[in-house]
N, C-alpha and C positions, 0 to 999 in steps of 0.2 A: 350453371358452375358455382361450385360455393368454396371458399376458400377459408380454411381454418390453420389457427398456427397449435403444432402439435408441441414444442417444446420452447421454452424461455429461458433467458438466465438473468436472474435480477442483479443489479448492481445500485447500489445507493452510495449517493453524493452529498456532501453537508460542508460549507463553509464553516472554519472553526470559528467560533464567536469570539472577539475581542483577540486575534491572532497576534498582533504584534507584543504583546504583554504577556501572553503566554507563551510565545515562542520564547522570548530571553528566559523565561522558567524552565523550558523542556532543555533549551541548551545549557543552562548551569546545572540540571541534572546530569545530561549527557558527559559534562566535563568530567564527573565520577569514572567514567564508563569509556576510555578512549576506545578508537577505532583503531584496528589493526589492517596493511594493506594484504588484499588477497590477488596475488599477481596470478593465479590462475584464472579468474573472472574479471580483471580487471576493475576492480574498486576495493572503496575502505570499509569496513564492518565493525559493529563490535557483537555480532551476533554470536551467541554462544559464551558471552562474557558478562552478561548481566545477571542480575540475581532477583529476588523475590521482592526484596525493597525497591529497586527500580520500576520492575512491574508494577507494585503497589502505587508507586508515586507518579509515574505515568498515567495510570488509572485513572488517579483522583484528578489531574490536569486535564483530563478531555471526558470528565465524568457528565458534564450537561448534554454533550453529544452522543455519549453512550446512551444514555437513558432517553434522550429522544429518540435516538435509532430503536431501543428496545419496545418504546411506546408504540412505534409506529409499525415496527414489524409483528409485534405482539409476540416475540422471543427473549427469553434471558440469556445473557451470555456470561462467560467468564473469559479474561483474557489470559492466556497459557504461557506468551514468551512475546516480547519485544526486544526490537534491535534499530539500529540506525543505520542509512547505509549513505555515502559520500561518493559520487562522481565528478571526477573531474575531467576536465576537455578530452574526449577520447575513450573515457573509461564506458562500460557497459553490464549487463546483465544478461546472460543468456536464458534462453526461454525455460520456464519452469512453474511449478504449483507448490503447494504448501499441505497436500493431502488430500483425502478424500471427503473428510467429514470437518463440519464447521467454516468458520468465516475468516477472513484476513480483511487485514485496513492497511491503507496507506495514508500519512500525513504529508504532505508538500510542505517542508519544513522553510528550507531555503529553496526558491525556483525561480532561477533568474530568469528575465525574459528572453525567449529563444532556447529554454531549456528542452531536452527530448522529453516528449510524453512516454508515459505506460502504455505499452499495447497489450492487448488482450488478444487471443488465438481463440476463434470458433471452433469448437470441439468436433465438427463435422466441416466436410467439404460441400461446396458449391455442387448441388445437384446437376447443372448445366454443365461446368467447365471443370469441374474436379480438382479446385483449386480450394485452398485454407484462406481464409481472411483473417485479417489482422487489424482489430479496432483500437484505434487510440483515444485516451480519455482526452478530455478537454480542460484539464485542471488547471489551479492557478497556485501561488502562494496562498499558504493556509486552508487549501481543500482536503478532505478527507473523503476518501473511496473504500467503500466496502464491498466485498466481491465473495461470492464461494470460495474454501482453499482449492478445491480442485480445477478453477479455472487457471490453465496455461496462461502466463504472462511474460513479458520481457523490456527491459530498457535498451533501446537502441543506442550507440555513443553519443555522450554528452556533446552537445554542440558548441557551449560557450565558455570563455575562459573562466566564468565565475562557476564554482563548483555548485552542483545540486545536491542537496541533502533532504532523505525522506527517512521518517520514522515507518516501521511497517510492525504489526502486530499480528498475532494467530488468536483465535477465539473458538472457545467450544461453546456448543446449546447446550444450555443445564435447565432442569425442570424446576 
């Protein structure tokens, strides 16, 4: 008997170089784009409140990692949207994805010890148990994770008294 893998979903992770210094620059940039509380989903975000200047400045701050990603994957990308999300104790984000085409990224800006990881939802059920698999990241503060936009994911309730803050962005593949 021979076993083959028919499908796999790639996920890329990278520790942001010089995170402590660059984190402060990102936070200074975020000060110009305050988050608003989303009571429906129980978190704070500035999604839809940022402009092209923010996207451009953020892109410059993570350029070394983006260049390395493009070289490694042999694809060219363009960041199309960026936003921050803050989770206080008990805050969560329900299952969602970011569309069908392109990539999405997460930077764990503030990630106190014991914070809730992001979970990804396997897009097919287990063939024996007919159950859905939820796979957590094993991220730390300063880590960047890039996945296809179509991959559903969620953040369970934040466990710590200290807030977790992430930056997320969407990317198109360009020629």
